[in-house]
C-alpha positions as CSV (number, residue, x, y, z in Angstrom):
1,M,133.4,88.0,62.3
2,A,131.4,89.5,64.3
3,L,127.2,89.4,64.8
4,T,126.1,92.3,66.6
5,F,123.0,92.7,67.5
6,C,122.5,96.2,68.5
7,M,119.6,96.9,65.9
8,V,117.6,93.7,67.6
9,A,114.4,94.8,69.3
10,N,114.8,94.2,72.9
11,A,112.1,91.6,72.9
12,K,114.7,89.0,71.2
13,V,115.9,86.1,73.1
14,I,118.6,85.0,71.5
15,K,119.7,81.0,71.6
16,I,123.1,79.6,71.1
17,T,122.6,75.9,70.5
18,M,126.0,73.8,70.5
19,S,126.9,70.3,69.6
20,G,125.1,67.4,71.7
21,G,122.4,70.0,72.2
22,Y,123.3,72.1,74.7
23,T,121.8,75.8,74.8
24,K,122.5,79.0,76.1
25,V,120.2,81.5,76.4
26,Y,120.3,85.7,76.5
27,A,118.0,88.5,76.3
28,S,119.0,91.1,73.4
29,S,118.9,93.3,76.8
30,Q,122.3,91.7,77.9
31,L,124.5,91.7,74.7
32,E,126.5,94.1,72.7
33,S,127.6,91.3,70.7
34,I,128.8,87.9,69.8
35,N,132.2,87.2,68.3
36,F,133.4,84.2,66.8
37,N,136.9,84.2,67.2
38,D,140.2,82.7,65.1
39,D,140.5,80.3,67.3
40,G,137.2,78.7,67.0
41,T,136.0,80.0,70.6
42,I,132.6,82.4,70.9
43,T,132.5,85.3,73.0
44,V,129.8,87.0,74.7
45,M,129.9,90.4,74.9
46,G,127.9,92.3,77.5
47,Y,127.5,96.4,77.9
48,D,130.4,98.2,78.3
49,Y,132.8,95.8,76.9
50,K,131.9,93.2,79.6
51,V,133.0,89.7,78.6
52,L,129.6,87.7,79.7
53,E,131.0,84.4,79.0
54,T,133.5,82.6,76.3
55,L,132.4,79.4,74.6
56,D,134.2,76.6,73.6
57,P,132.3,73.9,71.8
58,E,131.1,73.6,68.5
59,L,128.4,76.1,67.3
60,V,125.8,74.3,65.8
61,E,123.2,77.7,65.1
62,I,122.0,81.1,66.9
63,E,118.7,81.4,66.5
64,I,116.6,84.8,67.3
65,D,113.5,84.2,68.8
66,D,110.6,86.7,69.3
67,E,107.1,84.4,71.0
68,E,109.0,81.1,73.2
69,E,109.6,81.3,76.6
70,T,113.5,79.5,76.6
71,Y,114.8,78.2,79.7
72,E,117.4,76.4,81.3
73,Y,117.4,73.9,84.4
74,R,119.2,73.4,87.9
75,N,118.9,72.3,91.0
76,Q,118.9,73.9,94.3
77,T,118.2,73.2,97.8
78,V,116.1,75.8,99.6
79,E,115.8,76.2,103.4
80,F,113.9,77.1,106.1
81,S,116.1,78.4,109.1
82,L,114.6,80.7,112.0
83,E,117.6,82.2,114.5
84,L,116.6,80.7,117.5
85,A,118.9,80.0,120.6
86,N,120.4,76.8,121.3
87,L,119.0,75.4,118.2
88,G,123.0,74.8,116.8
89,D,123.8,76.2,113.3
90,G,122.4,75.6,110.1
91,P,118.4,75.1,108.5
92,L,115.7,73.5,110.5
93,F,114.2,71.8,107.1
94,T,115.5,71.5,103.5
95,R,113.9,70.8,100.3
96,T,114.9,70.0,96.9
97,V,113.8,72.1,94.0
98,R,114.3,72.0,90.2
99,R,114.9,75.6,89.7
100,I,113.9,76.5,86.0
101,N,115.4,80.2,84.7
102,F,113.7,81.5,82.2
103,V,113.6,84.6,79.9
104,Y,110.0,86.3,78.6
105,P,108.7,89.1,76.4
106,S,107.5,92.1,78.7
107,T,107.1,96.2,78.3
108,D,109.7,98.1,79.7
109,P,109.3,101.4,82.2
110,F,108.4,103.5,79.2
111,G,106.3,101.1,77.1
112,D,108.6,99.6,74.8
113,P,109.2,95.5,74.2
114,I,111.8,94.6,76.1
115,T,112.9,90.9,77.3
116,L,112.6,90.2,81.5
117,S,114.1,87.3,83.4
118,G,112.5,85.1,85.7
119,T,112.4,81.9,87.9
120,I,110.5,78.6,88.5
121,L,111.0,76.8,91.4
122,I,109.4,73.2,91.3
123,P,110.0,70.6,94.4
124,F,111.2,67.5,93.5
125,N,108.1,65.4,94.7
126,I,106.1,67.3,91.9
127,W,108.8,67.6,89.7
128,R,109.3,63.4,89.8
129,G,105.6,63.2,89.4
130,E,105.6,61.7,93.1
131,A,102.8,64.5,94.0
132,K,100.6,66.5,92.3
133,S,100.9,70.8,92.5
134,E,97.7,72.3,94.3
135,G,99.3,75.7,92.3
136,I,101.8,78.8,92.0
137,L,102.9,81.1,94.4
138,L,103.7,84.2,92.6
139,F,106.4,85.3,94.8
140,N,107.6,89.3,94.7
141,H,110.6,89.9,95.7
142,F,111.8,92.1,99.1
143,T,114.1,94.8,98.9
144,V,117.2,93.9,97.2
145,F,120.5,95.4,96.0
146,N,123.2,93.2,94.9
147,K,122.8,91.7,91.4
148,D,123.7,88.3,93.1
149,E,120.2,88.5,94.9
150,A,118.1,88.3,91.9
151,P,116.0,85.1,92.0
152,S,117.2,84.0,89.0
153,R,120.7,84.4,90.4
154,G,119.3,81.8,93.1
155,Y,118.5,84.0,95.9
156,A,115.2,82.4,97.7
157,Y,115.2,83.6,101.5
158,L,111.5,83.7,101.4
159,E,110.7,81.5,99.2
160,G,112.4,78.6,100.7
161,M,110.8,79.2,104.1
162,F,107.5,78.7,102.1
163,L,108.6,75.3,100.5
164,A,110.4,73.8,102.8
165,N,108.9,73.6,106.2
166,P,107.0,71.2,108.2
167,L,103.7,71.4,106.5
168,N,105.8,70.6,103.7
169,P,102.9,72.8,100.9
170,N,103.2,71.5,97.3
171,Y,103.0,74.8,95.5
172,I,105.2,76.1,92.3
173,V,106.8,79.0,92.8
174,V,106.9,81.7,89.8
175,E,109.2,84.8,90.0
176,S,110.0,87.6,88.1
177,D,113.5,89.4,88.4
178,Y,111.7,92.7,87.7
179,Y,113.3,95.4,85.2
180,G,116.9,96.2,86.2
181,F,118.2,92.0,87.7
182,G,118.5,89.1,85.6
183,V,119.1,89.9,82.3
184,T,118.6,93.7,82.9
185,E,120.9,94.3,85.4
186,R,122.3,96.7,83.5
187,F,119.9,99.1,84.3
188,P,118.4,101.0,87.1
189,Q,116.2,99.0,89.4
190,A,112.4,99.8,89.0
191,Y,112.3,99.8,92.6
192,I,108.8,100.3,94.4
193,Q,107.7,101.2,90.9
194,G,104.3,99.9,91.2
195,T,103.0,99.6,87.5
196,V,106.1,98.8,86.1
197,N,106.7,95.5,88.0
198,A,103.5,94.7,88.2
199,R,103.2,93.9,84.5
200,A,106.5,92.1,84.9
201,N,105.1,90.0,87.4
202,L,101.9,89.2,85.4
203,D,103.5,88.8,82.3
204,C,106.3,86.6,84.0
205,L,103.2,84.3,85.7
206,L,101.5,83.7,82.1
207,A,105.0,83.1,80.5
208,A,105.8,80.3,83.3
209,R,102.1,78.9,83.1
210,R,102.9,78.1,79.2
211,L,106.0,76.6,80.0
212,L,105.2,74.6,82.6
213,K,102.5,73.3,80.2
214,D,105.2,72.7,77.1
215,I,107.5,70.7,79.9
216,G,104.5,68.8,81.1
217,V,104.4,69.7,84.5
218,K,100.9,70.7,85.7
219,A,100.7,73.7,87.7
220,G,97.6,73.1,89.8
221,P,94.3,74.9,90.2
222,L,95.5,77.5,92.8
223,T,97.2,80.9,92.3
224,F,98.8,82.9,95.0
225,N,99.8,85.8,94.7
226,L,102.5,87.0,97.8
227,G,104.8,89.4,99.1
228,Y,106.6,90.9,102.2
229,S,108.2,94.1,102.6
230,S,108.2,96.1,99.1
231,G,107.3,92.7,98.0
232,G,104.4,93.2,99.9
233,F,103.8,96.6,97.6
234,E,104.5,94.9,94.4
235,A,102.1,92.3,95.6
236,L,99.4,95.0,95.8
237,A,100.1,96.5,92.6
238,T,99.9,93.3,91.1
239,Q,96.6,92.4,92.1
240,K,95.7,96.2,90.9
241,L,97.3,95.8,87.8
242,R,95.3,92.1,87.5
243,D,91.4,94.3,88.0
244,M,92.4,96.9,85.9
245,E,94.0,94.4,82.7
246,Y,94.6,91.1,83.0
247,A,91.2,90.2,84.7
248,D,90.7,87.7,81.5
249,Q,93.5,86.1,82.1
250,I,94.9,85.5,85.3
251,S,92.7,85.4,89.1
252,F,94.1,85.4,92.3
253,D,92.3,82.5,95.2
254,K,94.7,85.4,97.2
255,T,96.6,87.9,97.7
256,F,99.2,88.1,100.5
257,A,100.5,91.1,100.9
258,G,102.9,92.1,104.9
259,G,104.9,95.0,105.9
260,S,104.2,97.1,102.5
261,P,103.9,100.8,102.4
262,S,100.9,101.3,100.1
263,D,101.2,105.2,100.3
264,I,104.7,105.8,99.2
265,R,104.3,109.7,99.8
266,E,103.4,109.1,103.1
267,C,106.5,106.9,103.6
268,Y,108.7,109.7,102.4
269,R,106.9,112.0,104.4
270,Q,107.5,110.3,107.5
271,Y,111.1,109.7,106.5
272,V,111.5,113.1,107.0
273,E,109.1,114.0,109.7
274,I,110.5,111.2,111.8
275,N,114.2,111.9,110.4
276,H,115.3,108.5,110.7
277,T,114.6,104.9,109.4
278,A,116.1,101.7,110.9
279,Y,117.2,100.7,107.2
280,N,118.9,104.1,105.7
281,A,119.9,102.6,102.1
282,V,116.0,102.6,101.0
283,P,115.8,106.7,101.2
284,P,118.6,106.8,98.8
285,L,117.2,104.1,96.7
286,L,113.8,105.5,96.5
287,M,114.8,108.5,95.1
288,V,117.2,106.8,92.5
289,S,114.7,104.5,90.7
290,T,112.2,107.2,91.2
291,N,114.5,109.5,89.1
292,E,115.4,107.8,86.8
293,I,112.2,105.7,85.8
294,Q,110.0,108.5,86.4
295,Q,112.6,110.2,84.0
296,L,112.5,113.5,86.0
297,G,116.0,114.6,85.1
298,K,117.1,115.6,88.8
299,T,120.9,115.7,89.7
300,Y,121.6,113.6,92.9
301,E,123.6,116.5,93.6
302,E,120.1,118.5,94.1
303,I,118.9,115.2,95.8
304,F,121.6,114.0,98.1
305,V,124.1,115.5,100.7
306,P,127.7,115.7,98.6
307,E,128.5,112.4,100.5
308,V,125.9,110.8,99.2
309,A,125.8,112.2,95.5
310,D,129.4,111.4,95.3
311,N,128.4,107.4,95.7
312,V,125.5,107.3,94.0
313,D,126.9,104.8,91.9
314,K,128.9,102.9,94.1
315,Y,125.9,102.4,96.8
316,I,122.9,102.0,94.1
317,N,123.6,101.6,90.5
318,S,126.8,99.3,90.7
319,K,124.8,96.3,92.3
320,M,127.8,95.1,93.9
321,Y,126.8,95.8,97.3
322,T,123.5,94.0,99.7
323,S,121.7,96.8,101.3
324,W,123.3,96.7,104.6
325,E,126.6,97.4,103.4
326,V,125.2,100.1,101.6
327,C,123.5,101.0,105.2
328,D,127.3,100.5,106.7
329,M,128.7,102.7,103.9
330,I,126.6,105.7,104.6
331,G,126.7,105.0,108.3
332,R,123.6,103.2,110.2
333,E,123.8,106.1,112.8
334,K,122.9,108.6,110.0
335,N,119.5,110.0,110.1
336,V,117.5,111.6,106.6
337,D,118.6,114.9,107.1
338,E,122.2,113.6,106.7
339,I,121.0,111.8,103.4
340,L,118.7,113.9,101.6
341,T,119.4,118.0,101.1
342,A,117.6,120.6,103.2
343,E,115.4,121.2,100.0
344,Y,114.0,117.6,100.2
345,C,113.9,117.4,103.8
346,N,111.8,120.4,103.5
347,L,107.9,119.0,103.0
348,E,106.7,122.3,101.8
349,S,109.7,123.4,99.1
350,S,108.7,122.8,95.5
351,N,111.0,120.0,94.7
352,S,109.7,118.2,97.6
353,K,106.1,118.7,96.4
354,E,107.1,117.5,93.3
355,I,108.5,114.1,94.5
356,Q,105.7,113.6,96.8
357,D,103.1,114.3,93.9
358,V,104.8,111.6,92.0
359,L,105.4,109.1,94.6
360,H,101.4,109.8,94.9
361,N,101.0,108.6,91.5
362,I,102.7,105.3,91.9
363,S,101.5,104.5,95.1
364,I,98.5,101.9,95.4
365,T,96.5,104.3,96.8
366,N,96.1,106.6,93.8
367,D,92.7,108.1,93.8
368,D,91.3,107.3,90.5
369,D,92.7,104.2,88.9
370,W,91.5,101.1,90.8
371,T,88.4,99.6,90.4
372,P,88.8,96.4,92.7
373,D,87.7,93.0,91.9
374,P,85.2,91.8,94.3
375,S,86.3,88.2,93.6
376,Q,89.3,88.4,94.6
377,K,90.5,88.1,98.5
378,I,93.4,90.2,100.0
379,Y,95.4,89.9,103.3
380,V,97.2,93.0,104.5
381,M,99.4,92.7,107.8
382,H,101.4,95.1,109.6
383,S,103.4,95.8,113.0
384,R,102.4,99.1,114.4
385,D,106.2,99.2,115.7
386,D,107.4,98.6,112.2
387,D,111.1,100.5,112.5
388,Y,111.5,100.1,108.3
389,V,107.7,101.1,107.0
390,P,106.1,103.5,108.9
391,V,102.7,102.1,109.9
392,Q,100.9,105.5,108.8
393,S,102.2,104.4,104.9
394,A,100.2,101.7,105.1
395,R,97.3,101.7,107.1
396,P,96.0,104.2,103.7
397,I,95.3,100.6,101.9
398,I,92.1,100.1,104.4
399,P,89.7,102.8,104.0
400,Y,91.1,103.0,100.2
401,L,89.3,99.6,100.1
402,Q,86.4,100.4,102.2
403,E,85.6,103.5,100.0
404,R,85.1,100.4,97.1
405,G,83.2,98.1,98.6
406,Y,85.5,96.3,100.6
407,E,85.4,95.2,104.5
408,P,88.1,94.6,106.6
409,S,87.8,91.7,109.0
410,I,90.6,89.7,111.0
411,I,89.0,86.6,110.6
412,P,90.2,84.7,107.6
413,G,87.0,83.7,105.2
414,L,84.7,86.3,106.8
415,T,85.3,88.7,104.1
416,N,87.4,89.7,101.0
417,L,89.7,91.5,102.8
418,Q,91.6,90.3,105.7
419,T,93.8,92.7,107.5
420,N,95.8,92.3,110.8
421,F,97.2,95.1,112.3
422,V,96.8,94.8,116.0
423,I,100.7,93.8,116.0
424,P,102.4,95.4,118.8
425,K,106.3,96.0,119.5
426,L,107.3,94.0,116.5
427,G,110.1,95.6,114.4
428,H,109.9,95.2,110.2
429,L,112.4,91.7,110.2
430,S,110.6,90.2,113.3
431,A,107.1,90.7,112.4
432,T,108.3,88.9,109.1
433,A,107.8,85.9,110.8
434,V,103.6,87.0,111.7
435,Y,103.4,87.0,107.7
436,L,104.9,84.1,107.2
437,V,102.8,82.0,109.7
438,Q,99.6,83.1,108.6
439,S,100.3,83.2,105.1
440,L,101.6,79.9,105.0
441,A,98.9,78.3,107.4
442,A,96.3,79.7,104.7
443,V,97.7,78.7,101.5
444,A,98.8,75.0,103.6
445,A,95.1,74.6,104.5
446,W,93.3,76.0,101.3
447,P,93.0,72.6,99.5
448,L,91.1,71.3,103.0
449,M,88.9,74.4,103.2
450,Y,87.6,74.8,100.0
451,K,86.6,72.7,97.2
452,N,85.9,74.0,93.5
453,G,86.0,77.5,94.8
454,E,83.9,76.9,97.6
455,M,84.2,76.9,101.3
456,I,83.5,73.8,102.7
457,S,80.2,73.5,104.9
458,P,81.8,73.3,108.7
459,Y,84.0,76.6,108.1
460,K,81.5,78.4,106.4
461,E,78.8,77.4,109.0
462,L,81.6,79.0,111.7
463,L,82.3,81.8,110.1
464,Q,78.5,82.4,109.6
465,V,78.2,82.6,113.7
466,A,81.5,84.8,114.1
467,A,79.8,87.1,111.6
468,T,77.4,88.8,114.4
469,D,80.3,89.4,116.8
470,P,83.2,87.7,118.0
471,V,81.7,86.6,121.3
472,S,78.8,85.0,119.6
473,I,82.0,82.7,118.7
474,L,82.8,82.0,122.6
475,R,79.1,81.2,122.9
476,Y,78.7,78.9,120.2
477,L,81.8,76.8,121.5
478,D,79.8,76.7,124.9
479,S,77.3,74.8,122.3
480,Q,79.5,72.5,121.7
481,G,80.4,71.7,125.1
482,M,83.3,74.1,126.1
483,D,83.7,76.0,128.7
484,C,84.8,79.2,127.8
485,R,84.1,81.4,130.8
486,A,86.0,79.2,132.8
487,L,89.0,79.6,130.4
488,I,88.9,83.1,130.1
489,N,89.0,83.3,133.8
490,E,91.8,81.1,134.4
491,F,93.6,83.4,131.7
492,A,92.9,86.6,133.8
493,Q,94.3,84.6,136.9
494,R,97.2,84.6,135.1
495,I,97.5,87.9,133.4
496,S,96.7,89.3,137.4
497,S,99.3,86.9,138.8
498,M,101.5,88.5,136.2
499,M,100.9,91.9,136.6
500,E,100.7,91.8,140.8
501,S,97.2,93.1,140.7
502,G,95.5,90.5,142.9
503,G,92.0,88.6,142.1
504,G,91.1,87.7,138.6
505,S,87.7,86.7,137.9
506,I,86.5,88.5,135.0
507,S,82.7,88.6,136.2
508,I,82.6,92.8,135.9
509,D,81.7,95.8,134.5
510,P,82.7,98.0,131.5
511,A,85.0,100.4,134.3
512,K,86.6,97.5,135.4
513,L,87.2,95.9,132.1
514,Q,88.9,99.3,131.0
515,T,91.1,99.7,133.7
516,I,92.1,95.9,132.7
517,L,92.6,97.0,129.4
518,Q,94.8,100.4,130.4
519,Q,96.9,98.3,132.8
520,I,97.6,95.8,130.5
521,S,98.2,98.7,127.7
522,E,100.6,100.4,129.6
523,K,102.5,97.5,130.1
524,L,102.8,96.8,126.4
525,G,103.5,100.7,126.2
526,F,100.1,101.7,124.0
527,T,97.3,103.5,124.8
528,L,93.4,102.7,124.6
529,S,93.5,104.8,121.7
530,D,96.0,102.9,120.0
531,L,94.5,100.2,120.5
532,N,91.0,101.3,119.4
533,E,93.0,102.3,116.1
534,M,94.6,99.0,115.9
535,L,91.3,97.0,116.5
536,S,89.2,99.6,113.9
537,D,91.8,98.8,111.3
538,S,91.4,94.7,111.8
539,G,87.4,95.4,111.8
540,I,87.0,94.9,115.2
541,D,84.3,97.5,116.6
542,M,86.1,98.0,120.0
543,M,83.2,99.2,122.1
544,K,80.9,96.8,120.4
545,L,83.3,94.3,121.7
546,F,83.5,95.6,125.3
547,S,80.1,95.6,125.9
548,D,79.2,92.3,124.2
549,F,82.0,90.9,126.1
550,V,81.0,92.3,129.5
551,E,77.4,91.0,129.1
552,Y,78.6,87.6,128.1
553,M,80.8,87.1,131.7
554,N,78.3,88.2,133.4
555,E,75.5,85.9,132.1
556,H,74.9,82.9,134.5
557,P,75.6,79.8,132.2
558,E,71.5,78.3,132.7
559,E,70.4,82.1,131.6
560,V,72.0,81.6,128.2
561,I,70.0,81.4,125.4
562,V,71.4,79.4,122.9
563,E,70.3,79.6,119.5
564,P,69.1,75.9,118.0
565,E,71.6,74.1,116.6
566,P,72.3,73.8,112.4
567,A,71.3,70.3,111.2
568,P,73.5,67.8,113.0
569,V,75.3,67.2,110.0
570,A,77.6,69.6,110.4
571,P,78.6,69.3,114.7
572,A,78.7,65.9,114.1
573,M,81.2,66.2,111.2
574,L,83.0,68.7,113.1
575,R,83.1,66.2,116.5
576,A,84.5,63.5,113.5
577,A,87.0,65.3,112.5
578,K,88.2,66.3,116.0
579,V,88.8,62.3,116.8
580,K,89.9,61.2,113.3
581,Q,93.1,63.7,112.2
582,Q,94.2,66.5,113.7
583,T,93.8,69.8,111.9
584,P,97.2,71.2,110.1
585,A,98.1,73.4,112.5
586,Q,97.7,70.7,115.5
587,E,99.9,68.5,113.0
588,Y,102.4,71.5,113.1
589,E,102.7,71.9,116.1
590,Q,103.0,68.4,117.2
591,Q,106.2,68.0,114.5
592,L,107.1,71.2,116.1
593,Y,107.5,69.6,119.5
594,D,108.9,66.6,118.2
595,W,112.0,68.3,116.6
596,L,112.9,70.3,119.4
597,S,112.1,67.5,121.8
598,A,114.8,65.2,119.6
599,N,117.1,68.0,119.5
600,G,117.0,68.2,123.6
601,V,115.1,71.4,123.5
602,K,112.7,71.5,126.8
603,T,109.5,72.0,126.2
604,K,106.3,72.2,128.1
């Protein structure tokens, strides 16, 4: 006897409950049939006649469920690890979490109902009730090729870095497999397909909230939306769809997007113009995913050179290999014109223009399809020397949001758009550390800096000072007893010594400052024009900054006019806080120094 589910709508969940209450969970998108064998076993068949599992225990019931999220538990250890010399092998820190893999109803790329899968990571101290959760981190996974890298398969590299570190943040991670992984791994993955993965994400978050409530776990008041690389793109796409369709159900305290190609069309154009990427498995993945999900109907002989066209199923669709294995099979030394045909390497050809139009339509910076919610906060960062995602494809998000009322600022909390585009000389992978440190510090400090969604007074007052111009922060710190000029001159002497240029005092005129900056820029490998662009992207007016800084450094302290201090409560609170406790960053630094010292690493 066999029960087939070929006619069951894709939004269905199949639960097989055995004796003892043990439950196995499948999505109808996984299954071809469930076969009852003569020997009493049950064979679960996937598509293409692949045996997914043979079950031996006595069957109690089979249930088809259209609404509930169904799940299974297991424990996992997540890790925080850095590749540092002389630190030995293994992770620096670990943390045990309760993993819940679950399936939930959503919509496929073509508008039809489907069951997708996701995962929830709950730190054990929260699971056991020893600590309360501060909130949910909605994670967007970065580029993966192998089916075993799906979140529900247990892969949690960046997620582990957020949970298992000295700050020990008490958050619950929620993450979708997206269409094409987990229970839908037999379908082409929807790589960088904007709305498709954004909808999977938001439906996953809603389902996870219901599931956590059902099992009695309080999720906490905060919700952050995070992702790096292609995950940064998906994070922005998720924010965009949230603003347009889910605003009555979901609100993010902040979206953190790093290393993201917000303009996919420009990313493709840069690949072709530069004729190179250090991650050459991505152009084939992008083209295959776009062709399949957008139903362009192109043959792969049209898109790829013969060697790649003949191996698309192996490289991309099989999901048997990691991205680096695909890079090796293609040949890491291969340029883009050795992967794509001449037609797609000519940006003026009809086929190239067609794919550019499609990529524009699925980009974050599509012209007319996002009205951002000004109550939502966004952080965007990128390295100018990103060797995977050209910075030219990341920068368009800044003017796009500016045209819609956002103002960039590198200072957290000063505006609703925090940007960090002043990162030189870091490739895509090494810039991950910048994203990790800034995002992790933000989510860890958030419960201390905000109360009921409002910023606490001391930091808010400091931001009001910073809002005038960055140099005003120096004057404010001077008023609190610091001698910023002395610190800056000491720093200048060190820089001058390193550059062997002599001198070191910065009681200077603008021309001298420009000369010094030009020398520093040349040492770092970029021009003053590059510096101006970097500062502008991060919300800083370089010429005004130069002028204000020169004025400040040339002032004599006795001539400085200090604005009246605010009510003494805030400075007193700041001084008391300095005496009573370290900041989270100082605690983190002390723990790191202690750990390095315990492991025989000398620190100054």
